[in-house]
N, C-alpha and C positions, 0 to 999 in steps of 0.2 A: 504493500499500499504506499501511497505518497504521504510524506510527513511535512509539516510547515517548514519554510525556509528558517525560521528562528530556530527551531529543534535541530535542524541540520547544522546550522552554524554553531549552536551549543555544543553538539558532539565534536566538532573541530575544536573548540576551546578546551573540551575535557580530554580529548585524545592526545592533543599536541604535547603537553608536558610529560605524559607517560611514554609516548614514543621518543621524545627528545632526551630522556635520560641516557640513551645510547651515545650522546655527545659529551657525556659528563665524565668525572675523574676516574671511576673504577674501570670502565671499558677502555679509556685512554691508556691507563697504566698497563692493562693487559696487552695491548697492541705495542706499546713501548717495549715491554719485556720480550717481545718477540722480533725486536729489531728494527721496528719503526723509528725513523729519525725524530719525529714531532708529531703533534696533535693531528695535523692535516694528512699525514701518511696514513694514520688509523682512520681517519674520517672516511677518506677516499677508498681505503681497502675494504672497511666494513660496509659502506653504503653502496659501492659499485660492485661488491662480490656477487649479488644475484645476476648481474649481467654477464659473468664469466670473465674470459680474458678479452673483453672488448677494448679496442684501442681508445687512447685518450680523446680522439676526435667524437667517438661515440658517446662516451661518459659525459663529455662537454655538451653535446647535444641534449642528452636525457635530463642531466642536472640543471641545464638551462641558464642558470643566472651567475655563473662564475666568468670572470674576465678571460680573454684569450690568453693561453699559455698557463693558466693557474692549474688546471687538471694535469697537464703534461709534466709538470714538476714532480707528480707522485705517481701517476699511471703511465707507463707500465713498471716503473721501479719497484713498487711494493710487491709486484708478483715475482720479483727475484728472491724475496724474503718469505713469502707466505703465499699458499695457494688461495683461491677464492673460497673453496670448501672450508679451509682452516679459518678463514677470515669470518665467514658465516658463523661458525661455531663459537669463536672467541667474542664476537659481537653479541651473540645471544646469551652466553654465559655471563659475560661482563654486564650486560644491560639488565638481565634478571637479577643478578647480584646487587647492582646499584638500586634497582627499584625496590627490592626486598629490604635493603638497608634504609632506604629513604621513607618507606611507609610503616616500618616497624609491625605493630601487632596487626594492622589491617591486612598484612600479607597472609594471615591464617584465618581470615574471617570468612564467613559464609557469602557475604556481600562481594568478596573479591572473586570467589569462584563463580557467583552468578554473572558478575561484570565480564569475567573472561569468557564465559560460555556465549553470553549474548554478542559480545564484541566480536568474537571469533565467527558466529553465525553470519554477522554483517560482513565481516572482512573477507570471507571466502566466497561471497555470493555476487560480488559486482562484475559487471562485464569487463573483459580484458582488452577489448579493441582499442588500439591507439594508446594504451596505457602500458608503456614498456617497462618501466621499473616495477610497477605493481604486478604485472605479468611475471616478471622474474622472481619476485617474492612469493607469488602464488605457487610457483613450481616447488618451493620448498616444503619439507615436513613442518606441520604445526606442532610445537612442542605439547608435551602432556601436562607438564607441571604448571599449576594455574598461574603463578605470578609471570613465568616466562611466557605462557600462552597469551596472558594479557598484553604484555609487551609486544609480542610478535603480532598480534591482532591490531593493536594501536598503530604499529609501524605499517601494516598492510594499508589501513585505512588513511594514514597520513600520506603515503606515497600515491595511493588512489587518487586522493584529493590533489596533491601536488601535480600528478600527470595532468589532471583536468584543468588545474591553473595555468599550467604552461599552454595547454590548447587555447584557454581563454586569452592569454597574453599573445599568442601567435595571431588569433583572430581579430585582436585589436591593434595589431602592429607594434607591440611593445616588446623590445628585445630584453635580454638578460639584465644587463646594467641599468637599462632604463627602468626596469621593474623595481630595482633597488632604489632608484631616485624617487620614484612615485611613493614607495613604502616609506622612505625618509621624510618626504614632505607631509604625508599623511599622519605621521607621528609628530609633526610640528618641527622637524629638524632640516637644516640645510643639508644637501647632498654631501658636502665636504665633511660634515660632522658624523656621518652614518658609518658605523663600524664596518660594515661589509664592503664598503667602497672607499673609505677615507684614505686607504693605502695606495689607491691608483694614482698614477702620474696626474699632476694637477690639470694639464693640458688635455689629457684624455677624458678625464670627468667633465671638464668644462665643455668639451666637444659633445658629450652626451647631453648635458643640460641645454646646451645651445640647440641641439637637434630637437629637443622637447619644446623649447621656446618657438622654434620655427614652425612648429605644428600647432602652436596656440595652446599648448598643455602647461607651460610654465611662464610666469610673468617676468618683467624686467628685473625684479628683486630676487629671482630664483625661488618664488613660492608657486603654489597652485593657482591657475586661472580656474574659473568656473568649469570650463571645458575639461581641464585636467582632472579636477575633483570628480567630475561626473564620470570620466573614463575609468578612474581608479574604482569608483563605487560600482560601475557596470561590471568590471572585471571580478570584483569580489562577489557580486550577486551571481554571476554566471558560474563562478567557481562553486559556490554553494549548490547551485542547479545540478552541476555535473557530479558533484559528490553524492547527491541524494540517492541514486540508484542502488548504492551499498546498503541502504537501510530499509529498502522495500521489503525485505524478507521478514522484517519485525513489524509486529502489530503495534497499534497505537499504545496499548498498555505496556508492551515490552519496551518500546523506546523510552517511555516515562520511567519504567523500572531501571533500565539501564542508565539513564541520566542520573537518577537518584543514587544508584550504586557507584557510579564513577566519581560523583562530586567529592565525597570525602578523601578519595584516593588522589585525584588530581589536585585538590587543594593542599594536601599534605606534601605532594612532590613540589609543587609550585612554592610553598612556603619556604623551603629550603634553598631556593635558588638564589 
């Protein structure tokens, strides 16, 4: 059945911190222990592993929002130290351990088991067409242990939504670095202040902002025009619409139950960030 856009967006807010535990210290340390040189080696090894030994150009295309050359600093170098299969196992083990550590007693609660079951049902039910990273994750075994299963299902839903977000960006003619600029502006920041792009050469970032200005999306001061804000809002709404089919398998009561079960877990994870 179809659920309201507000509930689909609420699921995104609840799923994101649970999935993003994979980018925290415990999994990072596990990757460093296996010979990764830095955080980003582990990030690319873990997140790209479901794509197999795809070249940097393919990972760059699928991940969408990294600047040119950033992926190539890590892929394929990491595959000389670890296989994709090993990276998948390390990522799952480290993420589940981090999640369990973060949520404490909630890890052994009936609510978590129910949340893992419902989240998994949604996570393995969405269409895979055009969703490359989601399809790669769908090909993996679903863990049986509830905390690991919840993390895995949250990651499936995160990447399903992310693949849809990329489709919405493509449809609106917004490139990867441009997407970061729009996100920065929506947060009330200038592009050069935003963590994911502030390291880019100033001329390169200025060129991206100029391109958006030329299209009427950014004003003379580097902030949103009305058209820019509308474009950003349209992309977000379209992203929610494209994420919705994952939840069609759940009834209205089940999605309400899932939101209620996830809220204390997500809040506990987010509180420690």
